N, CA, C and O atoms as a DFTB+ gen file, in Angstrom:
464 C
 N C O
     1  1       0.838      -1.184       0.000
     2  2       0.002       0.003      -0.002
     3  2       0.908       1.239      -0.005
     4  3       1.797       1.361       0.838
     5  1       0.687       2.131      -0.930
     6  2       1.521       3.339      -1.053
     7  2       1.020       4.412      -0.088
     8  3      -0.181       4.658       0.028
     9  1       1.956       5.031       0.588
    10  2       1.610       6.130       1.501
    11  2       1.528       7.429       0.729
    12  3       2.336       7.684      -0.164
    13  1       0.563       8.241       1.069
    14  2       0.410       9.531       0.420
    15  2       1.344      10.571       1.049
    16  3       2.035      10.266       2.020
    17  1       1.371      11.768       0.519
    18  2       2.229      12.812       1.084
    19  2       1.825      13.112       2.532
    20  3       0.649      13.078       2.892
    21  1       2.810      13.396       3.321
    22  2       2.584      13.711       4.738
    23  2       2.278      15.209       4.858
    24  3       2.984      16.044       4.292
    25  1       1.236      15.528       5.589
    26  2       0.849      16.935       5.786
    27  2       1.837      17.636       6.719
    28  3       2.619      16.988       7.415
    29  1       1.789      18.926       6.722
    30  2       2.705      19.704       7.548
    31  2       2.620      19.363       9.017
    32  3       3.644      19.341       9.699
    33  1       1.467      19.103       9.512
    34  2       1.297      18.779      10.932
    35  2       1.956      17.458      11.295
    36  3       2.384      17.276      12.434
    37  1       2.044      16.540      10.352
    38  2       2.636      15.233      10.610
    39  2       4.126      15.151      10.403
    40  3       4.704      14.090      10.639
    41  1       4.768      16.190       9.983
    42  2       6.195      16.176       9.681
    43  2       7.066      16.378      10.912
    44  3       8.252      16.051      10.867
    45  1       6.538      16.896      11.995
    46  2       7.352      17.154      13.172
    47  2       7.780      18.604      13.230
    48  3       7.285      19.448      12.483
    49  1       8.708      18.877      14.130
    50  2       9.151      20.250      14.315
    51  2      10.646      20.280      14.512
    52  3      11.234      19.310      14.990
    53  1      11.253      21.362      14.154
    54  2      12.676      21.576      14.394
    55  2      12.808      22.550      15.539
    56  3      12.227      23.635      15.529
    57  1      13.585      22.142      16.527
    58  2      13.817      23.014      17.670
    59  2      15.277      23.405      17.701
    60  3      16.152      22.543      17.623
    61  1      15.549      24.682      17.812
    62  2      16.921      25.195      17.887
    63  2      17.157      25.693      19.300
    64  3      16.444      26.570      19.790
    65  1      18.159      25.130      19.948
    66  2      18.466      25.487      21.328
    67  2      18.887      26.943      21.474
    68  3      19.490      27.525      20.572
    69  1      18.557      27.521      22.632
    70  2      18.931      28.911      22.902
    71  2      20.425      29.129      22.748
    72  3      20.849      30.147      22.201
    73  1      21.236      28.176      23.229
    74  2      22.700      28.339      23.195
    75  2      23.226      28.408      21.745
    76  3      24.233      29.066      21.482
    77  1      22.538      27.723      20.807
    78  2      22.941      27.777      19.421
    79  2      22.681      29.180      18.866
    80  3      23.526      29.751      18.177
    81  1      21.531      29.712      19.169
    82  2      21.177      31.071      18.722
    83  2      22.132      32.080      19.366
    84  3      22.522      33.056      18.725
    85  1      22.509      31.853      20.620
    86  2      23.446      32.745      21.308
    87  2      24.805      32.730      20.632
    88  3      25.434      33.781      20.504
    89  1      25.269      31.582      20.203
    90  2      26.560      31.500      19.504
    91  2      26.500      32.231      18.173
    92  3      27.452      32.912      17.794
    93  1      25.391      32.095      17.464
    94  2      25.228      32.809      16.201
    95  2      25.216      34.316      16.442
    96  3      25.827      35.072      15.685
    97  1      24.526      34.753      17.485
    98  2      24.450      36.193      17.807
    99  2      25.832      36.731      18.176
   100  3      26.206      37.823      17.747
   101  1      26.598      35.968      18.972
   102  2      27.941      36.415      19.353
   103  2      28.859      36.520      18.139
   104  3      29.639      37.466      18.034
   105  1      28.775      35.553      17.218
   106  2      29.577      35.603      16.015
   107  2      29.174      36.792      15.151
   108  3      30.039      37.458      14.581
   109  1      27.882      37.069      15.043
   110  2      27.411      38.209      14.273
   111  2      27.927      39.515      14.889
   112  3      28.271      40.443      14.157
   113  1      27.985      39.600      16.209
   114  2      28.531      40.800      16.866
   115  2      30.002      40.964      16.534
   116  3      30.459      42.080      16.289
   117  1      30.759      39.857      16.520
   118  2      32.181      39.927      16.158
   119  2      32.341      40.405      14.704
   120  3      33.229      41.202      14.400
   121  1      31.472      39.910      13.817
   122  2      31.508      40.351      12.431
   123  2      31.270      41.842      12.293
   124  3      31.922      42.502      11.483
   125  1      30.351      42.378      13.066
   126  2      30.011      43.802      12.977
   127  2      31.118      44.669      13.527
   128  3      31.303      45.791      13.058
   129  1      31.857      44.189      14.503
   130  2      32.899      45.010      15.129
   131  2      34.229      44.982      14.389
   132  3      35.060      45.864      14.604
   133  1      34.451      44.020      13.543
   134  2      35.701      43.842      12.795
   135  2      36.857      43.389      13.668
   136  3      37.600      42.489      13.277
   137  1      37.028      43.982      14.834
   138  2      38.165      43.625      15.694
   139  2      37.790      43.816      17.155
   140  3      37.010      44.701      17.509
   141  1      38.364      42.965      17.987
   142  2      38.191      43.083      19.436
   143  2      39.299      44.007      19.933
   144  3      40.426      43.909      19.448
   145  1      39.020      44.905      20.888
   146  2      40.068      45.773      21.414
   147  2      41.245      44.956      21.974
   148  3      41.063      43.857      22.497
   149  1      42.435      45.516      21.851
   150  2      43.611      44.870      22.420
   151  2      43.372      44.661      23.918
   152  3      42.910      45.572      24.606
   153  1      43.683      43.472      24.421
   154  2      43.429      43.073      25.810
   155  2      41.938      42.976      26.131
   156  3      41.564      42.923      27.303
   157  1      41.102      42.951      25.126
   158  2      39.651      42.872      25.342
   159  2      39.134      41.456      25.163
   160  3      39.832      40.581      24.650
   161  1      37.919      41.250      25.588
   162  2      37.245      39.963      25.413
   163  2      36.318      40.037      24.208
   164  3      35.759      41.096      23.925
   165  1      36.148      38.935      23.499
   166  2      35.196      38.953      22.375
   167  2      33.755      39.076      22.879
   168  3      33.473      38.745      24.031
   169  1      32.862      39.540      22.044
   170  2      31.454      39.655      22.447
   171  2      30.879      38.290      22.832
   172  3      31.263      37.257      22.284
   173  1      29.961      38.315      23.777
   174  2      29.209      37.122      24.114
   175  2      27.751      37.489      24.220
   176  3      27.405      38.639      24.486
   177  1      26.885      36.489      24.009
   178  2      25.449      36.760      23.933
   179  2      24.680      35.764      24.768
   180  3      25.121      34.639      25.004
   181  1      23.517      36.208      25.210
   182  2      22.552      35.312      25.828
   183  2      21.234      35.544      25.107
   184  3      20.959      36.640      24.618
   185  1      20.425      34.490      25.050
   186  2      19.228      34.527      24.231
   187  2      18.065      33.843      24.974
   188  3      18.254      32.864      25.697
   189  1      16.878      34.386      24.773
   190  2      15.655      33.731      25.208
   191  2      14.796      33.561      23.967
   192  3      14.404      34.533      23.322
   193  1      14.509      32.292      23.643
   194  2      13.711      31.987      22.461
   195  2      12.303      31.633      22.897
   196  3      12.098      30.831      23.807
   197  1      11.336      32.249      22.229
   198  2       9.927      31.933      22.460
   199  2       9.271      31.787      21.105
   200  3       9.113      32.760      20.368
   201  1       8.888      30.559      20.782
   202  2       8.322      30.209      19.474
   203  2       9.305      30.556      18.366
   204  3      10.385      29.967      18.313
   205  1       8.976      31.482      17.486
   206  2       9.861      31.823      16.368
   207  2      10.514      33.196      16.554
   208  3      10.837      33.866      15.573
   209  1      10.708      33.611      17.793
   210  2      11.323      34.896      18.079
   211  2      12.401      34.732      19.127
   212  3      12.270      33.925      20.047
   213  1      13.469      35.503      18.985
   214  2      14.575      35.442      19.932
   215  2      14.854      36.834      20.473
   216  3      15.008      37.784      19.705
   217  1      14.918      36.955      21.766
   218  2      15.343      38.198      22.420
   219  2      16.796      37.998      22.780
   220  3      17.148      37.044      23.474
   221  1      17.643      38.903      22.305
   222  2      19.082      38.731      22.403
   223  2      19.682      39.824      23.269
   224  3      19.272      40.983      23.201
   225  1      20.658      39.442      24.085
   226  2      21.437      40.382      24.879
   227  2      22.903      40.134      24.547
   228  3      23.400      39.021      24.718
   229  1      23.599      41.170      24.071
   230  2      25.000      41.058      23.686
   231  2      25.836      41.927      24.613
   232  3      25.533      43.102      24.822
   233  1      26.888      41.340      25.164
   234  2      27.849      42.083      25.988
   235  2      29.133      42.192      25.203
   236  3      29.611      41.213      24.631
   237  1      29.695      43.404      25.179
   238  2      30.910      43.623      24.406
   239  2      31.788      44.689      25.024
   240  3      31.380      45.433      25.916
   241  1      33.017      44.736      24.516
   242  2      33.974      45.758      24.919
   243  2      34.347      46.528      23.658
   244  3      34.485      45.945      22.583
   245  1      34.507      47.843      23.800
   246  2      34.793      48.693      22.653
   247  2      36.016      49.564      22.907
   248  3      36.384      49.846      24.047
   249  1      36.636      49.983      21.794
   250  2      37.719      50.959      21.891
   251  2      37.132      52.323      22.204
   252  3      36.000      52.629      21.826
   253  1      37.915      53.139      22.898
   254  2      37.501      54.499      23.205
   255  2      38.666      55.410      22.828
   256  3      39.799      55.079      23.175
   257  1      38.475      56.478      22.177
   258  2      37.198      57.035      21.690
   259  2      36.753      56.389      20.391
   260  3      37.580      56.013      19.560
   261  1      35.482      56.265      20.224
   262  2      34.855      55.834      18.976
   263  2      33.392      56.234      19.029
   264  3      32.893      56.655      20.072
   265  1      32.720      56.102      17.925
   266  2      31.297      56.424      17.851
   267  2      30.521      55.229      18.434
   268  3      30.172      54.293      17.714
   269  1      30.264      55.278      19.725
   270  2      29.663      54.163      20.423
   271  2      28.252      53.846      19.884
   272  3      27.897      52.679      19.712
   273  1      27.475      54.870      19.627
   274  2      26.116      54.652      19.118
   275  2      26.117      53.972      17.763
   276  3      25.331      53.055      17.524
   277  1      26.994      54.416      16.877
   278  2      27.091      53.800      15.550
   279  2      27.527      52.354      15.639
   280  3      26.977      51.496      14.949
   281  1      28.508      52.073      16.478
   282  2      29.033      50.714      16.608
   283  2      27.999      49.784      17.231
   284  3      27.847      48.641      16.801
   285  1      27.290      50.274      18.242
   286  2      26.236      49.465      18.862
   287  2      25.089      49.210      17.868
   288  3      24.531      48.114      17.825
   289  1      24.751      50.217      17.084
   290  2      23.730      50.069      16.049
   291  2      24.137      49.048      14.988
   292  3      23.303      48.273      14.520
   293  1      25.418      49.044      14.608
   294  2      25.908      48.076      13.637
   295  2      25.815      46.653      14.204
   296  3      25.438      45.723      13.490
   297  1      26.151      46.491      15.458
   298  2      26.058      45.171      16.107
   299  2      24.599      44.726      16.126
   300  3      24.283      43.592      15.764
   301  1      23.723      45.614      16.546
   302  2      22.287      45.293      16.635
   303  2      21.759      44.847      15.270
   304  3      21.079      43.825      15.174
   305  1      22.065      45.600      14.221
   306  2      21.584      45.258      12.860
   307  2      22.138      43.925      12.379
   308  3      21.409      43.114      11.807
   309  1      23.423      43.698      12.609
   310  2      24.051      42.466      12.143
   311  2      23.486      41.253      12.866
   312  3      23.242      40.217      12.248
   313  1      23.276      41.376      14.180
   314  2      22.707      40.262      14.951
   315  2      21.315      39.938      14.439
   316  3      20.995      38.769      14.226
   317  1      20.487      40.945      14.240
   318  2      19.116      40.728      13.748
   319  2      19.126      40.033      12.386
   320  3      18.367      39.093      12.148
   321  1      19.990      40.509      11.507
   322  2      20.047      39.993      10.140
   323  2      20.547      38.553      10.109
   324  3      19.948      37.704       9.450
   325  1      21.659      38.266      10.831
   326  2      22.256      36.930      10.783
   327  2      21.378      35.863      11.452
   328  3      21.278      34.743      10.951
   329  1      20.748      36.201      12.570
   330  2      19.865      35.235      13.222
   331  2      18.698      34.919      12.305
   332  3      18.300      33.760      12.187
   333  1      18.154      35.915      11.665
   334  2      17.022      35.698      10.715
   335  2      17.497      34.825       9.548
   336  3      16.799      33.892       9.151
   337  1      18.678      35.125       8.996
   338  2      19.193      34.357       7.854
   339  2      19.468      32.913       8.204
   340  3      19.100      32.011       7.452
   341  1      20.110      32.681       9.335
   342  2      20.606      31.356       9.658
   343  2      19.593      30.433      10.350
   344  3      19.613      29.223      10.128
   345  1      18.721      30.987      11.175
   346  2      17.775      30.123      11.879
   347  2      16.318      30.497      11.622
   348  3      15.414      29.811      12.099
   349  1      16.079      31.569      10.880
   350  2      14.699      31.920      10.515
   351  2      13.876      32.526      11.631
   352  3      12.648      32.566      11.542
   353  1      14.533      33.003      12.688
   354  2      13.824      33.606      13.810
   355  2      13.817      35.125      13.702
   356  3      14.801      35.746      13.300
   357  1      12.686      35.699      14.070
   358  2      12.618      37.152      14.199
   359  2      13.371      37.542      15.468
   360  3      13.401      36.789      16.442
   361  1      13.973      38.719      15.442
   362  2      14.679      39.233      16.613
   363  2      14.103      40.624      16.904
   364  3      14.603      41.622      16.386
   365  1      13.056      40.688      17.727
   366  2      12.417      41.987      18.005
   367  2      13.254      42.869      18.915
   368  3      13.038      44.079      18.975
   369  1      14.211      42.276      19.627
   370  2      14.975      43.071      20.585
   371  2      16.404      42.552      20.695
   372  3      16.640      41.359      20.882
   373  1      17.366      43.499      20.572
   374  2      18.767      43.199      20.837
   375  2      19.253      44.235      21.821
   376  3      19.405      45.408      21.479
   377  1      19.496      43.804      23.043
   378  2      20.023      44.707      24.075
   379  2      21.544      44.625      24.029
   380  3      22.123      43.540      24.078
   381  1      22.185      45.798      23.934
   382  2      23.642      45.863      23.891
   383  2      24.133      46.361      25.242
   384  3      23.668      47.390      25.733
   385  1      25.066      45.641      25.843
   386  2      25.686      46.027      27.099
   387  2      27.165      46.252      26.859
   388  3      27.899      45.301      26.589
   389  1      27.613      47.494      26.952
   390  2      29.036      47.801      26.804
   391  2      29.652      47.620      28.187
   392  3      29.440      48.427      29.092
   393  1      30.413      46.552      28.324
   394  2      30.981      46.223      29.635
   395  2      32.248      46.992      29.951
   396  3      32.578      47.207      31.117
   397  1      32.958      47.406      28.910
   398  2      34.249      48.040      29.162
   399  2      34.644      48.859      27.933
   400  3      34.375      48.471      26.796
   401  1      35.288      50.003      28.189
   402  2      35.871      50.813      27.120
   403  2      37.382      50.755      27.254
   404  3      37.924      50.921      28.347
   405  1      38.059      50.520      26.138
   406  2      39.513      50.429      26.126
   407  2      40.079      51.666      25.456
   408  3      39.752      51.952      24.304
   409  1      40.926      52.404      26.163
   410  2      41.561      53.578      25.582
   411  2      43.071      53.357      25.568
   412  3      43.589      52.603      26.392
   413  1      43.779      53.996      24.656
   414  2      45.248      53.878      24.644
   415  2      45.864      54.346      25.973
   416  3      46.874      53.806      26.424
   417  1      45.250      55.337      26.576
   418  2      45.766      55.874      27.826
   419  2      45.705      54.845      28.958
   420  3      46.678      54.671      29.691
   421  1      44.559      54.160      29.101
   422  2      44.448      53.170      30.154
   423  2      45.292      51.926      29.848
   424  3      45.745      51.244      30.767
   425  1      45.503      51.630      28.557
   426  2      46.361      50.510      28.180
   427  2      47.802      50.785      28.606
   428  3      48.481      49.890      29.108
   429  1      48.273      52.018      28.408
   430  2      49.641      52.368      28.820
   431  2      49.767      52.306      30.337
   432  3      50.770      51.822      30.861
   433  1      48.746      52.796      31.044
   434  2      48.792      52.780      32.505
   435  2      48.808      51.356      33.047
   436  3      49.545      51.073      33.992
   437  1      48.026      50.462      32.481
   438  2      48.011      49.088      32.958
   439  2      49.315      48.364      32.586
   440  3      49.747      47.472      33.316
   441  1      49.940      48.731      31.472
   442  2      51.224      48.139      31.114
   443  2      52.294      48.573      32.114
   444  3      53.147      47.769      32.492
   445  1      52.259      49.839      32.547
   446  2      53.231      50.302      33.541
   447  2      53.043      49.569      34.874
   448  3      54.017      49.240      35.551
   449  1      51.779      49.316      35.244
   450  2      51.483      48.592      36.463
   451  2      52.035      47.169      36.412
   452  3      52.538      46.661      37.413
   453  1      51.942      46.532      35.256
   454  2      52.432      45.164      35.119
   455  2      53.956      45.137      35.229
   456  3      54.518      44.160      35.723
   457  1      54.629      46.188      34.780
   458  2      56.089      46.230      34.801
   459  2      56.634      46.429      36.223
   460  3      57.791      46.099      36.485
   461  1      55.838      46.952      37.122
   462  2      56.317      47.200      38.488
   463  2      56.458      45.956      39.272
   464  3      56.851      46.003      40.438
């Protein structure tokens, strides 16, 4: 007996873990920034997925001085675009947390401290 085509309801579902979406978001943030500040940590993300939407929180470190608003906006746009492209989820919210600013002045001061 030949089986007919299976309807959409009978095919099952694909579930993508929050940690997978978080890794994609962190990689997208790295892509948007081009480079991590010297002595800085790469961006990391946390995600809460509900149905087909992901709320993303990205923590990052930036060089100072720079246009912080423009750089955060670039990260936000890239994260939204890449998550949509790769996993098909809408991203209605990307919260950016700038954890640290790196300036040449503070880098020189910390280098002097290490030499003591």
